[in-house]
C-alpha positions in Angstrom: 0.0 0.0 0.0 1.1 3.6 -0.7 0.4 7.2 0.2 0.6 8.9 -3.2 0.7 12.7 -3.7 1.0 15.1 -6.6 1.7 18.8 -6.4 1.5 21.6 -8.9 2.2 25.3 -8.8 1.6 28.1 -11.4 4.4 28.6 -14.0 4.9 32.2 -12.8 5.7 31.1 -9.2 9.4 32.0 -8.6 11.7 29.3 -7.4 12.6 31.6 -4.5 9.0 31.6 -3.3 8.8 27.8 -3.5 12.1 27.6 -1.6 10.7 29.9 1.1 7.6 27.8 1.4 9.6 24.6 1.7 11.8 26.1 4.4 8.5 26.6 6.4 7.6 23.0 5.7 11.1 21.9 6.7 10.5 23.4 10.2 7.4 21.3 10.5 9.2 18.2 9.3 11.9 18.8 11.9 9.3 19.3 14.6 7.8 15.9 13.6 11.1 14.2 14.1 12.5 14.0 10.6 16.3 14.4 10.7 18.2 15.3 8.7 16.2 17.5 6.4 17.4 19.7 3.6 15.8 22.0 1.0 17.6 22.1 -2.3 17.1 24.5 -5.2 19.0 23.2 -8.1 19.2 23.5 -11.9 19.7 20.2 -13.9 22.1 21.7 -16.4 24.8 19.0 -16.5 24.7 15.2 -17.0 25.7 14.7 -13.4 22.9 16.9 -12.1 20.4 15.2 -14.4 21.4 11.9 -12.9 20.8 13.4 -9.5 17.3 14.4 -10.6 16.6 10.6 -11.0 17.5 10.1 -7.4 15.0 12.7 -6.4 12.3 11.1 -8.5 12.5 13.8 -11.1 11.1 12.5 -14.3 7.9 13.1 -16.2 6.6 10.4 -18.5 5.0 11.4 -21.8 3.7 9.3 -24.7 3.1 11.0 -28.1 2.7 9.7 -31.6 5.1 12.4 -32.8 7.9 10.7 -30.8 7.5 7.4 -32.8 9.9 6.4 -35.5 12.9 8.4 -36.5 12.3 11.5 -34.3 15.6 12.4 -32.7 15.2 14.5 -29.5 17.8 17.0 -28.6 20.4 15.7 -26.1 19.9 16.4 -22.4 16.0 16.5 -22.4 15.1 12.8 -22.1 16.1 10.2 -19.6 14.8 7.5 -22.0 13.0 7.4 -25.3 11.2 4.4 -26.9 10.8 5.2 -30.7 8.4 2.3 -31.1 5.8 3.4 -28.5 6.6 7.1 -28.6 7.0 7.1 -24.8 9.7 9.1 -23.1 10.8 10.2 -19.7 11.9 13.9 -19.4 14.6 15.3 -17.2 13.5 18.3 -15.2 15.2 21.7 -15.8 15.1 22.7 -12.1 13.9 21.4 -8.8 13.1 23.0 -5.5 12.6 20.0 -3.1 12.6 19.2 0.6 14.2 15.9 1.5 13.1 14.5 4.9 14.8 11.5 6.4 13.0 9.3 9.0 14.6 7.5 11.9 15.2 4.4 9.7 17.2 6.5 7.3 14.5 6.4 4.6 14.3 9.6 2.6 11.1 11.2 1.2 10.9 14.1 -1.2 8.3 16.9 -1.3 8.5 19.8 -3.6 8.4 20.8 -7.3 10.1 20.2 -10.6 10.1 22.5 -13.6 10.0 20.6 -16.9 10.3 21.9 -20.4 7.1 22.9 -22.2 8.2 21.2 -25.4 10.4 18.3 -26.5 12.6 19.6 -29.3 14.6 17.7 -31.9 18.3 18.2 -32.7 17.5 21.0 -35.0 15.3 22.9 -32.5 12.0 22.0 -34.0 9.2 21.1 -31.6 8.5 17.4 -31.6 5.8 17.3 -28.8 4.3 19.3 -26.0 4.5 18.1 -22.4 1.1 19.6 -21.5 2.5 21.1 -18.3 2.4 24.6 -19.8 5.4 25.7 -17.7 3.8 24.7 -14.4 5.8 23.4 -11.5 5.0 19.7 -10.9 5.8 16.9 -8.6 4.6 13.3 -7.9 5.8 10.8 -5.4 4.7 8.2 -2.9 5.7 6.6 0.4 4.8 3.1 1.5 4.0 4.1 5.1 0.9 4.7 7.2 3.0 7.2 9.3 0.8 10.3 9.9 3.8 12.6 9.7 3.9 12.3 5.9 0.3 13.3 5.8 1.0 16.3 8.0 3.6 17.5 5.5 1.3 17.0 2.5 -1.3 19.0 4.5 1.0 22.0 4.4 1.0 21.8 0.5 -2.8 21.4 0.6 -3.1 24.6 2.7 -1.3 26.5 0.0 -3.4 25.1 -2.8 -0.5 23.1 -4.3 -2.1 19.6 -4.0 -3.5 18.2 -7.2 -4.0 14.6 -6.2 -3.7 12.6 -2.9 -4.5 8.9 -2.7 -4.0 7.2 0.6 -4.4 3.5 0.2 -3.8 3.1 4.0 -6.9 5.2 4.8 -8.9 3.2 2.2 -8.0 -0.1 3.8 -9.0 1.1 7.3 -12.2 2.8 6.2 -11.0 6.3 7.1 
């Protein structure tokens, strides 16, 4: 079972405003016993940083007919691309994320990624739209009934950032 959450913020929201919000959430996480915690605000502008994005759960999956066949996406945009199905996973351009570690050493991430609006080919032509329209976006889950994770997600809900929450633990107990 999992506790799944998806966040979104308007495209015009500055990374600095998201970072300030996450520092507030970080204080709550620390008061709940998460230690260590860290807020990071990082561009994914090198291959090493893009690999780090994978560790944070930073990829967005897209399937589009225009990505089938001989389409050659520009380097650095995609973590993977299947030319038969037209499915790809995009690297984010930037992340502003809180990483909270529980007493067992398990890390959970909460925050936002900024993905490109378009997938472009090696010549700069648009191959496909991501559909995110520049919005900040994040999706993750934890396999835990621990109420502390729900308290953190509630902070995002209070700011209007929650798009989806699915708590399979609550469903199984009738809550």
